[in-house]
N, C-alpha and C positions, 0 to 999 in steps of 0.2 A: 354274583360277579362283582368284584370291587369297583368302586368308582373310576379308578385309574384304568383298569382293564375294559370297562364299558366305554370310556372315552377313546381309548386306543381302537377298540373294534369299530366304533362309529366312525372315527376318522378314516380308518382303512376302508370301510364301505363307501364313504363319500369319494375317496380317491378312486376306488373301483368304478364307481358310477361316472366319474369324470373321464376316465380312460375309455369306458364303454361309449360315452357320448362321442368322443373323438374318433373312435373306430367306426362307429355307425355313420358319422358325417363324412369320413374319408370314403366309406363305401358308397355313400350317396354321390360324392364327387366323381369317383371312379366308375359309377354304375356297376359296382361289384356287390351282387346280391348276397353272396356268402358272407362277405365282410359286414354288410348291413345287418344281416341276421345274427351274426356272432356278436355284434355290439348291442343289439337289442336284447338278446338273451342275457348277456352279462349285466346290462342295466336293470333288467327285471329281477335278476338274482340279487343285485345289490338292494333294489327296492324292497324285495320280500324280506331280506335280512334286516334292513332298517326298520321296516314295519314290525318285525318280530321283537325288536328292541324298543318299539314305540318311539322311534327317532327319525322318522321321514323328514321332520322339520329341520334336521341338520343339513338339508339341501338349501334351505333359504338363503344363506350367504352366497350360493352359486348364482343367484339371480342378479348379482352385481359382478360376476366374473368378467374379466376383460374379453374373453373368448365368446363370440356371439353364439357359437354352437353349444357350448356348455351351458350358457345362460338359457338358451332355447329348451334344451333337454331338461334342465332343472324346472323350468316353468311348466313344461308339459306334464312332468310327473308331480308337481305340486298343485296342479289345478284342483285335484280331489280335496285336498286339505286346506288350502289357503287361496282360493280363486281371486280374492281381492288384491293379492300381491302378484300372482302369476299372470293374470289376464293382461294387465298393462304392459308387462314385459313381452309377452307373446305379440301383442298388437304393435309394439314398438319395433320388434324384430321383423314382423310381417311388412311393416312399412319401410324400414331402413336397412335391414340386414342383407347379407349376400344371398345369392339365388339358392344356395344349398340349404341354408337355414331358414329361409323364407318358406320353402316348400314344407318343411317339418312344422313350422309355426302355423302355417295355413291348415295343415292336417289336424293339429291339436285344437285349434280354434273351432274348426268345423265339428270335430267330435264333441267338444264341450257344448256348442250350440245345440247339438242334437241330443244332449243329456248323457253322453257317453265319455266322461273324462278318462284320461289315461289311468291305468291301474296303479 
């Protein structure tokens, strides 16, 4: 795959991941389990594809996204490869974020402390 096609594919997957985070968090807010699961499945598909390209680190810029939810999701899925960057973001969100993202951050922090970072 040429460099340009690779970059386009990675950008597309990062955008897919962002949309999946938003869908999941709307599902959390509305207590809509089907929406939550659809978002999580979409996020995991994006992660598997990014991993196939060796490009999960393309999510790192999302750690500074203005949307707390996108930031939380990115941190949760980056714990495995860059905990030194993801943990402070999750801890900040846990302390200062809205209720819907604080719960997600709490889950990821607990999983990480138990030695089970998100895939």
